[in-house]
Structure formats: C-alpha cells, structure tokens
C-alpha positions as CSV (number, residue, x, y, z in Angstrom):
1,X,-46.5,-63.9,18.3
2,X,-46.8,-60.5,17.0
3,X,-43.6,-59.4,15.3
4,X,-42.1,-56.0,16.1
5,X,-40.9,-53.5,13.6
6,X,-38.0,-51.2,14.3
7,X,-38.4,-47.7,12.9
8,X,-35.4,-45.4,12.3
9,X,-36.2,-41.9,13.0
10,X,-33.8,-39.4,11.4
11,X,-32.8,-36.7,13.8
12,X,-33.7,-33.2,12.7
13,X,-31.3,-30.4,13.4
14,X,-32.8,-27.0,14.0
15,X,-32.6,-24.6,11.1
16,X,-30.1,-22.5,13.1
17,X,-27.8,-25.5,13.6
18,X,-27.8,-26.4,9.9
19,X,-26.9,-22.9,8.7
20,X,-23.3,-22.0,8.4
21,X,-22.2,-18.9,10.2
22,X,-23.0,-16.1,7.7
23,X,-20.1,-13.7,8.5
24,X,-17.4,-12.9,10.9
25,X,-16.9,-9.4,12.3
26,X,-13.3,-8.6,13.3
27,X,-11.3,-5.6,14.0
28,X,-8.3,-5.4,11.8
29,X,-5.6,-3.0,10.6
30,X,-6.2,-2.8,6.9
31,X,-4.0,-1.0,4.3
32,X,-5.3,2.0,2.7
33,X,-4.1,4.7,0.3
34,X,-3.9,7.7,2.6
35,X,-4.8,11.1,1.1
36,X,-3.4,13.7,3.6
37,X,-5.1,17.0,2.8
38,X,-2.9,20.0,3.1
39,X,-5.2,22.5,1.4
40,X,-8.9,23.2,1.3
41,X,-8.7,24.4,-2.3
42,X,-10.5,21.3,-3.7
43,X,-10.0,22.4,-7.3
44,X,-6.2,22.4,-6.8
45,X,-6.5,19.1,-4.9
46,X,-8.5,17.4,-7.7
47,X,-6.1,18.8,-10.4
48,X,-3.0,17.5,-8.7
49,X,-4.6,14.2,-7.7
50,X,-5.6,13.5,-11.3
51,X,-2.1,14.2,-12.4
52,X,-0.7,11.9,-9.8
53,X,-3.0,9.0,-10.4
54,X,-2.8,9.3,-14.2
55,X,1.0,8.5,-14.0
56,X,0.2,5.0,-12.7
57,X,-3.5,4.4,-13.1
58,X,-3.4,0.7,-12.3
59,X,-1.8,1.4,-8.9
60,X,-4.7,3.7,-7.8
61,X,-7.7,2.2,-9.7
62,X,-10.4,1.3,-7.2
63,X,-7.9,1.7,-4.4
64,X,-9.7,2.3,-0.9
65,X,-8.8,5.7,0.3
66,X,-8.5,7.0,3.8
67,X,-8.8,10.8,3.9
68,X,-6.6,12.4,6.6
69,X,-7.6,16.0,7.5
70,X,-5.0,16.4,10.3
71,X,-2.7,18.6,8.3
72,X,-5.5,21.2,7.9
73,X,-5.7,21.9,11.6
74,X,-8.6,24.2,12.4
75,X,-9.4,24.6,8.7
76,X,-10.7,21.1,8.7
77,X,-14.0,22.2,10.4
78,X,-15.1,24.0,7.2
79,X,-14.2,21.2,4.8
80,X,-17.1,20.0,2.6
81,X,-16.4,16.3,3.0
82,X,-19.1,15.3,0.4
83,X,-17.1,17.2,-2.3
84,X,-13.9,15.6,-1.1
85,X,-15.4,12.2,-1.5
86,X,-16.7,13.2,-5.0
87,X,-13.3,14.2,-6.2
88,X,-11.7,11.0,-4.9
89,X,-14.2,9.0,-6.9
90,X,-13.6,11.2,-9.9
91,X,-10.0,10.1,-9.7
92,X,-11.1,6.4,-9.8
93,X,-10.5,5.6,-6.2
94,X,-12.9,4.7,-3.5
95,X,-13.2,7.0,-0.4
96,X,-14.0,4.8,2.6
97,X,-13.2,6.8,5.8
98,X,-11.9,10.0,7.2
99,X,-9.3,10.3,9.9
100,X,-8.9,13.1,12.5
101,X,-12.3,14.4,11.7
102,X,-13.5,17.3,14.0
103,X,-16.5,16.4,16.1
104,X,-18.7,18.9,14.3
105,X,-17.9,17.1,10.9
106,X,-18.8,13.6,12.0
107,X,-22.4,13.8,10.8
108,X,-21.1,15.3,7.5
109,X,-18.8,12.4,7.2
110,X,-21.5,9.9,7.6
111,X,-23.8,11.7,5.2
112,X,-20.9,11.6,2.6
113,X,-20.8,7.8,3.0
114,X,-17.5,7.9,4.9
115,X,-16.6,5.9,8.0
116,X,-14.8,7.7,10.9
117,X,-11.3,6.2,11.3
118,X,-10.2,6.0,15.0
119,X,-7.1,3.9,14.6
120,X,-3.4,5.0,14.0
121,X,-2.1,5.8,10.5
122,X,1.1,4.1,9.7
123,X,3.4,4.9,6.7
124,X,1.2,3.7,3.8
125,X,0.9,4.8,0.2
126,X,0.2,8.5,0.3
127,X,-1.2,10.1,-2.8
128,X,-0.1,13.5,-1.6
129,X,3.5,12.5,-0.7
130,X,6.4,14.1,-2.4
131,X,9.4,11.7,-1.9
132,X,12.8,13.2,-2.4
133,X,16.1,11.6,-3.6
134,X,19.3,11.6,-1.6
135,X,22.7,10.8,-2.9
136,X,24.6,10.9,0.4
137,X,24.6,7.8,2.6
138,X,22.6,7.9,5.9
139,X,24.3,7.8,9.2
140,X,23.5,4.1,9.8
141,X,25.9,3.8,12.8
142,X,23.8,6.1,15.0
143,X,20.4,5.1,13.6
144,X,18.0,2.5,15.1
145,X,18.6,-1.1,14.1
146,X,16.6,-2.4,11.2
147,X,13.7,-4.5,12.4
148,X,14.1,-8.3,11.7
149,X,12.0,-10.2,9.3
150,X,9.0,-12.1,10.5
151,X,9.6,-15.5,12.2
152,X,8.5,-17.3,9.1
153,X,11.3,-15.8,7.0
154,X,13.0,-18.8,5.3
155,X,15.7,-17.3,3.1
156,X,15.5,-15.6,-0.3
157,X,13.3,-16.6,-3.3
158,X,15.5,-16.6,-6.4
159,X,14.1,-16.0,-9.9
160,X,16.5,-16.8,-12.8
161,X,14.2,-16.1,-15.8
162,X,12.9,-12.7,-17.0
163,X,9.8,-11.4,-15.4
164,X,7.3,-10.6,-18.2
165,X,4.9,-7.6,-18.3
166,X,1.7,-8.4,-16.4
167,X,3.5,-11.0,-14.3
168,X,3.6,-10.7,-10.5
169,X,6.3,-12.4,-8.4
170,X,5.7,-12.2,-4.7
171,X,8.2,-13.5,-2.0
172,X,6.0,-13.9,1.1
173,X,8.0,-13.6,4.4
174,X,11.2,-13.7,2.3
175,X,13.7,-11.7,0.4
176,X,13.3,-11.7,-3.4
177,X,16.4,-12.0,-5.7
178,X,15.8,-11.4,-9.5
179,X,18.7,-12.5,-11.7
180,X,17.0,-11.5,-15.0
181,X,15.3,-8.4,-16.4
182,X,12.1,-7.1,-15.0
183,X,10.1,-5.9,-17.9
184,X,7.6,-3.0,-18.2
185,X,4.3,-3.8,-16.5
186,X,5.8,-6.6,-14.3
187,X,5.6,-6.4,-10.5
188,X,8.2,-7.9,-8.1
189,X,7.2,-7.8,-4.5
190,X,8.9,-9.0,-1.3
191,X,8.0,-8.9,2.4
192,X,11.8,-8.6,3.0
193,X,14.4,-7.0,0.8
194,X,14.3,-6.9,-3.0
195,X,17.4,-7.5,-5.1
196,X,17.3,-7.1,-8.9
197,X,20.7,-7.9,-10.5
198,X,19.5,-6.9,-14.0
199,X,17.6,-4.0,-15.6
200,X,14.5,-3.2,-13.7
201,X,11.7,-1.6,-15.8
202,X,8.6,-2.7,-13.9
203,X,7.4,-2.0,-10.3
204,X,9.5,-3.1,-7.3
205,X,8.2,-3.3,-3.8
206,X,10.1,-4.3,-0.6
207,X,8.6,-4.5,2.9
208,X,5.2,-5.3,1.5
209,X,3.8,-6.2,4.9
210,X,5.2,-3.1,6.6
211,X,8.8,-3.9,7.3
212,X,10.4,-0.4,7.5
213,X,14.0,-1.7,7.4
214,X,13.5,-3.4,4.0
215,X,15.6,-2.1,1.1
216,X,15.6,-2.3,-2.7
217,X,18.9,-3.0,-4.5
218,X,18.8,-2.6,-8.3
219,X,21.6,-3.0,-10.8
220,X,20.1,-0.9,-13.5
221,X,17.2,1.4,-12.4
222,X,14.6,2.0,-15.1
223,X,11.5,1.3,-12.8
224,X,8.0,2.5,-13.1
225,X,7.5,2.6,-9.4
226,X,9.6,1.7,-6.2
227,X,7.9,1.3,-2.9
228,X,8.9,0.3,0.6
229,X,6.2,-0.3,3.4
230,X,3.8,1.7,1.4
231,X,5.9,4.8,0.7
232,X,6.7,5.1,-2.9
233,X,8.7,6.9,-5.6
234,X,7.2,7.1,-9.1
235,X,9.1,7.1,-12.4
236,X,9.1,10.9,-12.8
237,X,10.3,11.4,-9.3
238,X,13.5,9.4,-9.9
239,X,16.4,11.8,-10.6
240,X,17.8,11.6,-14.2
241,X,21.3,11.0,-12.8
242,X,20.1,7.7,-11.1
243,X,18.2,6.2,-14.0
244,X,20.1,3.4,-15.6
245,X,22.5,3.2,-12.6
246,X,22.9,0.9,-9.7
247,X,20.8,2.2,-6.9
248,X,19.5,1.3,-3.4
249,X,16.3,2.5,-2.0
250,X,15.5,2.7,1.8
251,X,12.9,4.3,4.0
252,X,13.8,7.4,6.1
253,X,11.3,9.7,7.8
254,X,8.4,7.8,6.2
255,X,9.7,8.5,2.6
256,X,11.7,6.5,0.1
257,X,15.3,7.7,-0.3
258,X,17.5,6.7,-3.3
259,X,21.3,6.4,-3.1
260,X,23.7,5.4,-5.8
261,X,25.6,2.2,-5.2
C-alpha cells in the first residue's frame, strides 16, 4: 500500500492585500492663523507683522497661515502673492493658502505655492487683529445665549499646584480651574471656561475648540497672552489699569474684551 503524504500549502495574499492603506484623504476644517490683509503696502505689512510676531515668537513659529485678501476689495487683483508668501516666511510662519482670491490671481497663487481656500473663515487667531479692552459690562440680557459645551463635558479639571514655565495643562471638553500661580512660559488651556484663582503670568486659552461663549476669569492678571476661540490679546494690549487686577475676558464681535471683576 502506497502511503499518502499531505502537503500544506500556505495561501499567498496578493501584494495589494498585504499592504496597509498608505493614506486617507479627508476634508476637514483645520485651524489656521489668518492674516487678513488690509493694505497692499507690503513693506508696511512686513514691518508690522515682524513686530507682532516678535512679541510672542513661540506662538507664531512655524504656524500655518491662511492669507485672506477680502479686505482689499478690488485692490487684491494687483497683489503680488509671491511677495506676500515670502514676507510671511520671513516672519517664521508657513503660508499655506489664500482665501477670497480673485479668479485672475488663482494661477499666481498656485505659482507661489499656495492653495486656494474655498471654505468659510471662522474667528481664528488673526495676526492683524487689534483687540480692544472694555471696562463696561456687555448687555447680556439681550444678547444671544452662550453655546453649551460639547456633550463630552464632564465637569471642571482642578489644578492645585503651581504650573511651571514650559508646562502645558489642557482640559479637554472641560472647564479648567487653577488654584495656584501660573508661571511665565506656562500654558493653561481649556475647551470650556478657564478660571485662575492666583497670579497668572503665562498664557491662558479658553474655548480652545472654538466655543465662543467661553470665558477666562483671572484673580491677578499678569498674562503673556489671553485667547478665546482663536481671538487673542497680547501682553502689550492689556491696559495698565487691568494688570495685577481681577479680570474676566470674553468674546464679542470676534474680539477679546476685558472687564474688571
């Protein structure tokens, strides 16, 4: 009797089946620093932009920039976009796209290495913005109700020890309550409201994911930067009368407003 021999043959997947998917291509609403051009005098733009970014270089370093030419109106048609992209790079930021570009400038935008942004522009960090302080309370009774926090909001995150320089504390989908000093160079960030019941000398951000109704409450304001939903106030824009005082910060008209408590 002739014996039989079983042979196990390993199945071979095709190369395409073995390879993982190399990428995903999705549409998304990414956050950019928006540079809203109000002048075609590029020397003036570069001079002022260098001053602005030098005040807090780590905030703007390598930041992706969306160039919005809408404020220029008809003047945008003569804008040398390659020079605009150059000056943005000279300020250590990365120009990635241009918004509201006239049809005749589309080819120039592409030649300058810029994409053409077709989506809406929300209230993000704007390098050309000039936030102003306000000392009288807003008319909250007749204003729209503040948007609620995301469904994942689970109550405040409470920090009881000092936040050191270089340290970042982030309360995702929550309010953040700090009961100790925030030192220079530290960052305290909340998707909801930010409360600092101690001296605040670092950077404070509320509404980090775009919640416009978020607020910052600070017992002793000595901050380097305050931001809500991307709009911000830098240290030199905080009135002297409010430094070292108890202050709240809220968003109105796309800009940060400051009010003594």
